[in-house]
C-alpha positions as a LaTeX table, in Angstrom:
\begin{tabular}{lrrr}
\hline
Residue & $x$ (\AA) & $y$ (\AA) & $z$ (\AA) \\
\hline
Met1 & $-0.61$ & $-13.01$ & $-19.50$ \\
Asn2 & 0.73 & $-13.34$ & $-15.84$ \\
Pro3 & $-0.77$ & $-11.43$ & $-12.83$ \\
Tyr4 & 1.59 & $-8.38$ & $-12.23$ \\
Lys5 & 1.78 & $-5.38$ & $-9.84$ \\
Thr6 & 2.36 & $-1.77$ & $-11.36$ \\
Leu7 & 1.86 & 1.85 & $-10.54$ \\
Leu8 & $-1.88$ & 3.14 & $-10.61$ \\
Gly9 & $-0.62$ & 6.29 & $-12.29$ \\
Pro10 & 2.20 & 8.99 & $-12.20$ \\
Gly11 & 3.52 & 10.40 & $-8.82$ \\
Thr12 & 6.15 & 12.67 & $-7.57$ \\
Gly13 & 7.90 & 12.81 & $-4.09$ \\
Met14 & 10.47 & 14.96 & $-3.04$ \\
Tyr15 & 13.46 & 14.26 & $-0.44$ \\
Glu16 & 16.03 & 16.52 & 1.12 \\
Glu17 & 19.45 & 15.37 & 2.40 \\
Lys18 & 21.91 & 18.33 & 3.53 \\
Arg19 & 20.33 & 20.83 & 1.18 \\
Ser20 & 20.54 & 18.44 & $-1.70$ \\
Arg21 & 17.09 & 17.88 & $-3.30$ \\
Phe22 & 15.91 & 14.72 & $-4.80$ \\
Val23 & 12.77 & 14.81 & $-6.83$ \\
Ala24 & 11.36 & 11.44 & $-7.85$ \\
Thr25 & 8.90 & 11.22 & $-10.68$ \\
Ala26 & 7.16 & 7.71 & $-11.03$ \\
Ala27 & 4.79 & 6.32 & $-13.87$ \\
Pro28 & 3.36 & 3.19 & $-15.33$ \\
Ile29 & 4.69 & 2.08 & $-18.64$ \\
Ser30 & 4.08 & $-0.92$ & $-20.89$ \\
Thr31 & 7.24 & $-0.84$ & $-23.25$ \\
Glu32 & 10.82 & 0.11 & $-22.99$ \\
Glu33 & 10.00 & 2.83 & $-25.67$ \\
Glu34 & 7.63 & 4.65 & $-23.10$ \\
Ala35 & 10.36 & 4.27 & $-20.36$ \\
Leu36 & 12.71 & 6.21 & $-22.61$ \\
Ala37 & 10.40 & 8.67 & $-23.79$ \\
Phe38 & 9.39 & 9.37 & $-20.25$ \\
Ile39 & 12.98 & 9.62 & $-18.89$ \\
Lys40 & 13.69 & 12.05 & $-21.74$ \\
Ser41 & 10.62 & 14.29 & $-20.86$ \\
Val42 & 11.72 & 14.54 & $-17.32$ \\
Arg43 & 15.23 & 15.71 & $-18.47$ \\
Thr44 & 13.74 & 18.45 & $-20.48$ \\
Arg45 & 11.13 & 19.31 & $-17.85$ \\
Asp46 & 13.88 & 19.48 & $-15.08$ \\
Trp47 & 16.66 & 20.63 & $-17.20$ \\
Asp48 & 18.54 & 22.51 & $-14.56$ \\
Ala49 & 19.10 & 19.37 & $-12.20$ \\
Gly50 & 22.70 & 18.15 & $-11.92$ \\
His51 & 21.64 & 14.36 & $-12.19$ \\
His52 & 18.66 & 12.69 & $-13.89$ \\
Cys53 & 19.16 & 8.99 & $-12.51$ \\
His54 & 16.49 & 6.46 & $-13.28$ \\
Ala55 & 15.51 & 2.74 & $-13.28$ \\
Tyr56 & 12.74 & 0.96 & $-14.95$ \\
Ala57 & 11.33 & $-2.88$ & $-14.95$ \\
Leu58 & 9.28 & $-4.51$ & $-17.59$ \\
Asp59 & 7.96 & $-8.03$ & $-17.55$ \\
Gly60 & 6.22 & $-9.60$ & $-20.61$ \\
Ser61 & 7.34 & $-12.07$ & $-22.87$ \\
Thr62 & 10.96 & $-11.12$ & $-21.52$ \\
Ser63 & 11.95 & $-9.22$ & $-18.36$ \\
Val64 & 13.79 & $-6.18$ & $-18.68$ \\
Arg65 & 15.64 & $-4.08$ & $-15.69$ \\
Arg66 & 17.60 & $-1.03$ & $-16.46$ \\
Cys67 & 18.96 & 1.71 & $-14.08$ \\
Ser68 & 21.55 & 4.55 & $-14.61$ \\
Asp69 & 23.46 & 6.70 & $-12.07$ \\
Asp70 & 23.82 & 9.58 & $-14.64$ \\
Gly71 & 26.97 & 10.76 & $-13.34$ \\
Glu72 & 26.75 & 10.01 & $-9.59$ \\
Pro73 & 29.32 & 7.33 & $-8.11$ \\
Ser74 & 28.61 & 3.89 & $-9.68$ \\
Gly75 & 25.84 & 2.15 & $-7.92$ \\
Thr76 & 24.85 & 5.00 & $-5.64$ \\
Ala77 & 21.61 & 5.98 & $-7.58$ \\
Gly78 & 20.22 & 3.76 & $-10.16$ \\
Val79 & 20.74 & 0.61 & $-8.19$ \\
Pro80 & 18.71 & 1.93 & $-5.04$ \\
Ile81 & 16.04 & 3.29 & $-7.35$ \\
Leu82 & 15.63 & 0.09 & $-9.09$ \\
Glu83 & 15.66 & $-1.67$ & $-5.66$ \\
Val84 & 12.62 & 0.04 & $-4.65$ \\
Leu85 & 10.71 & $-1.57$ & $-7.62$ \\
Asn86 & 12.14 & $-4.95$ & $-6.94$ \\
Arg87 & 11.49 & $-4.88$ & $-3.21$ \\
Gln88 & 7.88 & $-4.06$ & $-3.65$ \\
Gly89 & 7.27 & $-6.41$ & $-6.50$ \\
Ile90 & 6.55 & $-3.57$ & $-9.08$ \\
Thr91 & 6.76 & $-3.87$ & $-12.56$ \\
Asn92 & 6.08 & $-2.08$ & $-15.89$ \\
Ala93 & 7.10 & 1.15 & $-14.29$ \\
Val94 & 9.71 & 3.96 & $-14.48$ \\
Ile95 & 11.31 & 6.25 & $-11.71$ \\
Val96 & 13.29 & 9.19 & $-12.56$ \\
Val97 & 15.14 & 10.99 & $-9.65$ \\
Cys98 & 16.54 & 14.49 & $-10.21$ \\
Arg99 & 19.01 & 15.85 & $-7.92$ \\
Trp100 & 19.94 & 19.45 & $-7.27$ \\
Phe101 & 23.26 & 19.67 & $-5.31$ \\
Gly102 & 23.11 & 21.50 & $-2.09$ \\
Gly103 & 26.79 & 22.21 & $-1.56$ \\
Val104 & 27.51 & 19.29 & 0.65 \\
Leu105 & 28.75 & 16.10 & $-0.23$ \\
Leu106 & 26.78 & 13.16 & 0.90 \\
Gly107 & 29.24 & 10.10 & 0.39 \\
Ala108 & 28.17 & 6.77 & $-0.96$ \\
Ser109 & 25.81 & 5.97 & 1.90 \\
Gly110 & 24.05 & 9.14 & 1.96 \\
Leu111 & 23.59 & 8.97 & $-1.85$ \\
Leu112 & 22.17 & 5.36 & $-1.61$ \\
Arg113 & 19.84 & 6.58 & 1.05 \\
Ala114 & 18.68 & 9.80 & $-0.57$ \\
Tyr115 & 17.78 & 8.21 & $-3.99$ \\
Gly116 & 16.14 & 5.19 & $-2.37$ \\
Lys117 & 14.12 & 7.47 & 0.00 \\
Ala118 & 13.09 & 9.78 & $-3.07$ \\
Ala119 & 12.09 & 6.77 & $-5.22$ \\
Gly120 & 10.07 & 5.25 & $-2.38$ \\
Leu121 & 8.10 & 8.63 & $-2.00$ \\
Gly122 & 7.56 & 8.75 & $-5.85$ \\
Val123 & 6.09 & 5.25 & $-5.38$ \\
Thr124 & 3.85 & 6.07 & $-2.59$ \\
Ala125 & 2.58 & 9.12 & $-4.44$ \\
Ala126 & 1.72 & 7.19 & $-7.69$ \\
Gly127 & $-0.02$ & 4.23 & $-5.76$ \\
Thr128 & $-0.01$ & 0.87 & $-6.87$ \\
Met129 & $-2.59$ & $-1.71$ & $-8.59$ \\
Arg130 & $-2.64$ & $-5.29$ & $-9.41$ \\
Val131 & $-3.37$ & $-6.52$ & $-13.15$ \\
Arg132 & $-4.59$ & $-10.06$ & $-13.78$ \\
Pro133 & $-6.34$ & $-11.95$ & $-16.58$ \\
Cys134 & $-10.14$ & $-12.15$ & $-16.18$ \\
Leu135 & $-13.07$ & $-13.12$ & $-18.31$ \\
Glu136 & $-15.43$ & $-10.44$ & $-18.88$ \\
Thr137 & $-18.59$ & $-12.26$ & $-17.77$ \\
Val138 & $-22.25$ & $-11.37$ & $-18.15$ \\
Leu139 & $-24.74$ & $-13.21$ & $-15.93$ \\
Cys140 & $-28.22$ & $-13.01$ & $-17.58$ \\
Met141 & $-31.31$ & $-13.99$ & $-15.03$ \\
Glu142 & $-34.97$ & $-13.24$ & $-14.16$ \\
Tyr143 & $-35.48$ & $-10.23$ & $-11.92$ \\
Thr144 & $-36.54$ & $-12.74$ & $-9.16$ \\
Leu145 & $-33.23$ & $-14.10$ & $-9.01$ \\
Ala146 & $-31.11$ & $-10.85$ & $-9.26$ \\
Gly147 & $-30.88$ & $-10.49$ & $-5.40$ \\
Lys148 & $-29.99$ & $-13.83$ & $-4.63$ \\
Val149 & $-27.25$ & $-13.80$ & $-7.15$ \\
Ala150 & $-25.97$ & $-10.69$ & $-6.15$ \\
His151 & $-25.91$ & $-11.72$ & $-2.47$ \\
Tyr152 & $-23.88$ & $-14.74$ & $-3.53$ \\
Leu153 & $-21.31$ & $-12.80$ & $-5.64$ \\
Ala154 & $-20.71$ & $-10.14$ & $-2.95$ \\
Ala155 & $-20.26$ & $-13.00$ & $-0.31$ \\
Gly156 & $-17.75$ & $-14.85$ & $-2.74$ \\
Gly157 & $-15.65$ & $-11.92$ & $-3.42$ \\
Tyr158 & $-16.49$ & $-11.90$ & $-7.06$ \\
Leu159 & $-15.59$ & $-8.56$ & $-8.90$ \\
Ala160 & $-19.03$ & $-7.12$ & $-10.01$ \\
Ala161 & $-18.67$ & $-4.19$ & $-12.63$ \\
Gly162 & $-22.37$ & $-3.15$ & $-12.95$ \\
Thr163 & $-25.87$ & $-4.35$ & $-13.44$ \\
Glu164 & $-28.18$ & $-3.74$ & $-16.34$ \\
Tyr165 & $-32.06$ & $-3.95$ & $-15.86$ \\
Ala166 & $-34.15$ & $-4.51$ & $-19.14$ \\
Ala167 & $-36.04$ & $-7.62$ & $-20.19$ \\
Asp168 & $-33.86$ & $-9.47$ & $-17.96$ \\
Val169 & $-31.04$ & $-8.44$ & $-15.27$ \\
Arg170 & $-27.61$ & $-8.56$ & $-16.44$ \\
Ile171 & $-24.76$ & $-8.72$ & $-13.89$ \\
Arg172 & $-21.30$ & $-8.04$ & $-15.62$ \\
Leu173 & $-18.18$ & $-9.20$ & $-13.55$ \\
Tyr174 & $-14.62$ & $-10.07$ & $-14.02$ \\
Leu175 & $-13.72$ & $-13.55$ & $-13.63$ \\
Glu176 & $-10.46$ & $-15.30$ & $-12.85$ \\
Pro177 & $-10.48$ & $-18.25$ & $-15.37$ \\
Glu178 & $-9.77$ & $-20.63$ & $-12.64$ \\
Arg179 & $-13.05$ & $-19.68$ & $-10.82$ \\
Arg180 & $-15.27$ & $-20.24$ & $-13.75$ \\
Gln181 & $-16.30$ & $-23.86$ & $-13.09$ \\
Val182 & $-17.05$ & $-23.01$ & $-9.21$ \\
Leu183 & $-19.12$ & $-20.05$ & $-10.27$ \\
Glu184 & $-21.21$ & $-22.06$ & $-12.69$ \\
Arg185 & $-21.75$ & $-24.96$ & $-10.33$ \\
Asp186 & $-22.79$ & $-22.92$ & $-7.42$ \\
Leu187 & $-25.12$ & $-20.68$ & $-9.54$ \\
Ala188 & $-26.68$ & $-23.66$ & $-10.96$ \\
Asp189 & $-27.47$ & $-25.15$ & $-7.54$ \\
Leu190 & $-28.66$ & $-21.87$ & $-6.30$ \\
Thr191 & $-30.94$ & $-21.04$ & $-9.12$ \\
Ser192 & $-31.97$ & $-24.39$ & $-10.40$ \\
Ala193 & $-29.75$ & $-23.68$ & $-13.53$ \\
Arg194 & $-31.72$ & $-20.73$ & $-14.56$ \\
Val195 & $-28.71$ & $-18.17$ & $-15.14$ \\
Glu196 & $-27.08$ & $-17.79$ & $-18.48$ \\
Phe197 & $-23.37$ & $-17.04$ & $-18.75$ \\
Leu198 & $-21.70$ & $-15.17$ & $-21.53$ \\
Tyr199 & $-18.01$ & $-15.10$ & $-21.71$ \\
Ser200 & $-15.60$ & $-12.94$ & $-23.76$ \\
Asp201 & $-11.68$ & $-13.84$ & $-24.20$ \\
Pro202 & $-9.64$ & $-13.14$ & $-21.20$ \\
Lys203 & $-8.49$ & $-9.45$ & $-20.74$ \\
Pro204 & $-5.91$ & $-7.87$ & $-18.53$ \\
Val205 & $-7.82$ & $-5.99$ & $-15.83$ \\
Ala206 & $-6.71$ & $-3.74$ & $-13.19$ \\
Phe207 & $-7.58$ & $-3.66$ & $-9.59$ \\
Thr208 & $-6.71$ & $-1.81$ & $-6.36$ \\
Glu209 & $-4.79$ & $-3.23$ & $-3.85$ \\
Ala210 & $-8.07$ & $-3.94$ & $-1.88$ \\
Gly211 & $-9.62$ & $-5.70$ & $-4.88$ \\
Thr212 & $-11.77$ & $-3.14$ & $-6.37$ \\
Phe213 & $-12.43$ & $-2.87$ & $-10.08$ \\
Leu214 & $-10.42$ & $-0.19$ & $-11.83$ \\
Arg215 & $-10.34$ & $-0.76$ & $-15.64$ \\
Ile216 & $-9.35$ & $-2.81$ & $-18.61$ \\
Met217 & $-5.92$ & $-2.48$ & $-19.37$ \\
Pro218 & $-4.62$ & $-1.76$ & $-23.08$ \\
Thr219 & $-4.55$ & $-5.09$ & $-25.15$ \\
Asp220 & $-0.65$ & $-4.14$ & $-25.69$ \\
Ala221 & $-0.14$ & $-4.73$ & $-21.90$ \\
Pro222 & 2.63 & $-7.31$ & $-21.06$ \\
Glu223 & 1.74 & $-11.07$ & $-21.58$ \\
\hline
\end{tabular}
């Protein structure tokens, strides 16, 4: 899989322009079917809105970009919503913006601004995260080495996900495959090769924008 940026969770943002109300609901997705189901659910929830405009982006074995103006003048709703995703490099995400007409025509420029602004607020409310392939790695060592190894991992920006204390100390971390050789070499030098490395197959792992481990993503996440 390739690294990608997506939404942290669902989020809702609201924007008003000349008494028209625009409510954006954004969510992460992993398939086009999920996107279509989400759009349908928002239509059902906000059935009284005059327009339910949307955009979604998916990247996996193929790339998908879709948007809809849902009755608004062509290019004034779906395109600015999709542009919010494109501009921020967000994929595997859907945004639906519902509009309740306030009695004043906004014109093409007003609609472009309003739909784009609402979509941006929805993304802000949802938050973003980074997903990249990592080896789930367990470092096994004697108790006397644990402090030294933990200090090295923290200084090197390695993504530790927990420590277990039993007959030995086991530090679990999520390791980018390209850093494997460096980690093995440095810890061999640091501990006289007294650390054992246990690896799993690469998994898609989510991190905050600051690099904090969040969770392992479902295995059906885009590759």
